[in-house]
C-alpha positions as CSV (number, residue, x, y, z in Angstrom):
1,X,-11.5,-22.9,-15.2
2,X,-12.0,-19.4,-13.7
3,X,-15.0,-17.4,-14.8
4,X,-14.5,-13.8,-15.9
5,X,-16.2,-10.9,-14.3
6,X,-16.1,-7.2,-15.5
7,X,-14.5,-4.7,-13.1
8,X,-17.7,-2.6,-13.3
9,X,-19.6,-5.7,-11.9
10,X,-17.0,-6.0,-9.1
11,X,-17.7,-2.4,-8.0
12,X,-21.5,-3.0,-8.2
13,X,-21.3,-6.2,-6.1
14,X,-19.2,-4.5,-3.5
15,X,-21.3,-1.3,-3.4
16,X,-17.9,0.4,-4.0
17,X,-16.7,3.6,-5.5
18,X,-14.4,3.7,-8.6
19,X,-11.8,6.3,-7.8
20,X,-9.9,6.2,-11.1
21,X,-9.8,4.2,-14.3
22,X,-13.5,4.3,-15.0
23,X,-12.7,3.9,-18.7
24,X,-11.2,0.5,-18.0
25,X,-14.1,-1.0,-16.0
26,X,-15.3,-3.0,-19.0
27,X,-12.1,-5.1,-18.6
28,X,-12.4,-8.5,-17.1
29,X,-10.7,-10.3,-14.3
30,X,-10.4,-14.0,-13.7
31,X,-8.8,-14.3,-10.3
32,X,-8.5,-12.4,-7.0
33,X,-5.8,-12.2,-4.4
34,X,-6.2,-10.6,-1.0
35,X,-3.2,-9.5,0.9
36,X,-1.7,-6.6,2.9
37,X,1.8,-8.0,2.3
38,X,3.1,-6.6,-0.9
39,X,6.0,-9.1,-1.0
40,X,3.4,-11.8,-1.4
41,X,1.8,-10.0,-4.3
42,X,5.2,-9.9,-6.1
43,X,5.2,-13.7,-6.2
44,X,2.0,-14.0,-8.3
45,X,2.0,-15.0,-11.9
46,X,-1.5,-14.4,-13.3
47,X,-3.2,-12.2,-15.8
48,X,-6.5,-10.5,-15.3
49,X,-6.1,-10.4,-11.5
50,X,-7.8,-8.1,-8.9
51,X,-5.8,-7.3,-5.8
52,X,-7.8,-6.8,-2.6
53,X,-6.0,-5.0,0.2
54,X,-6.3,-2.6,3.1
55,X,-2.9,-1.2,2.6
56,X,-3.3,2.3,1.1
57,X,0.1,3.7,0.2
58,X,2.2,4.3,-2.8
59,X,4.0,0.9,-2.3
60,X,0.7,-0.8,-3.1
61,X,0.2,0.9,-6.4
62,X,3.9,0.5,-7.4
63,X,3.7,-3.2,-6.5
64,X,0.6,-3.7,-8.6
65,X,2.4,-1.9,-11.4
66,X,5.4,-4.3,-11.2
67,X,3.1,-7.3,-11.0
68,X,1.0,-6.2,-14.0
69,X,-2.2,-5.9,-11.9
70,X,-4.6,-3.4,-13.3
71,X,-7.3,-3.4,-10.6
72,X,-7.0,-2.8,-6.9
73,X,-9.9,-2.9,-4.4
74,X,-9.1,-1.1,-1.1
75,X,-11.2,-2.5,1.7
76,X,-12.2,-1.4,5.2
77,X,-13.1,2.1,4.0
78,X,-9.5,3.0,3.2
79,X,-9.0,6.1,1.0
80,X,-6.5,6.4,-1.8
81,X,-4.3,9.5,-2.0
82,X,-3.9,11.9,-5.0
83,X,-0.3,10.5,-5.5
84,X,-1.7,7.0,-5.8
85,X,-4.3,8.1,-8.3
86,X,-1.7,9.8,-10.4
87,X,0.5,6.7,-10.7
88,X,-2.6,4.5,-11.3
89,X,-3.7,6.8,-14.1
90,X,-0.3,6.7,-15.7
91,X,-0.5,2.9,-15.6
92,X,-4.1,2.4,-16.8
93,X,-5.2,1.0,-13.4
94,X,-8.6,0.9,-11.8
95,X,-8.7,1.9,-8.1
96,X,-11.8,1.0,-6.1
97,X,-12.7,2.0,-2.5
98,X,-14.9,-0.4,-0.6
99,X,-16.4,-0.1,2.8
100,X,-16.6,-3.9,3.4
101,X,-14.0,-5.9,5.4
102,X,-11.5,-8.0,3.4
103,X,-13.3,-11.2,4.5
104,X,-16.7,-10.0,3.3
105,X,-15.3,-8.6,0.0
106,X,-13.6,-11.9,-0.7
107,X,-16.8,-13.9,0.0
108,X,-18.9,-11.7,-2.3
109,X,-16.4,-12.1,-5.2
110,X,-16.0,-15.8,-4.6
111,X,-19.7,-16.2,-4.6
112,X,-19.9,-14.3,-7.9
113,X,-17.5,-16.8,-9.5
114,X,-14.1,-15.1,-9.1
115,X,-11.5,-17.8,-8.5
116,X,-8.7,-17.5,-6.0
117,X,-5.2,-17.3,-7.5
118,X,-4.4,-20.6,-5.6
């Protein structure tokens, strides 16, 4: 059984910046998935999922929208664009910028009790 963690706690653990969706950070996630391949993201079937990626483009936000993912953590110091923020706001998504590597980010979240999707 996956344990839940609030999105706000994820940002705190990762010493990360919430770019948009601050009003949704009280929501919880149960699982995490890390990938830079958006085709892999489209195969997921899970609710309350956080996507961890270093791919910062519109395709990432659109893929998350199609997969019903409401929280994306962008790693490796990647910055989101105004267009990405606009789409995320329209879809009630939380976008988070994190300086850590994908490996470190995953380790911190796993240690905090976030389960992998598989």
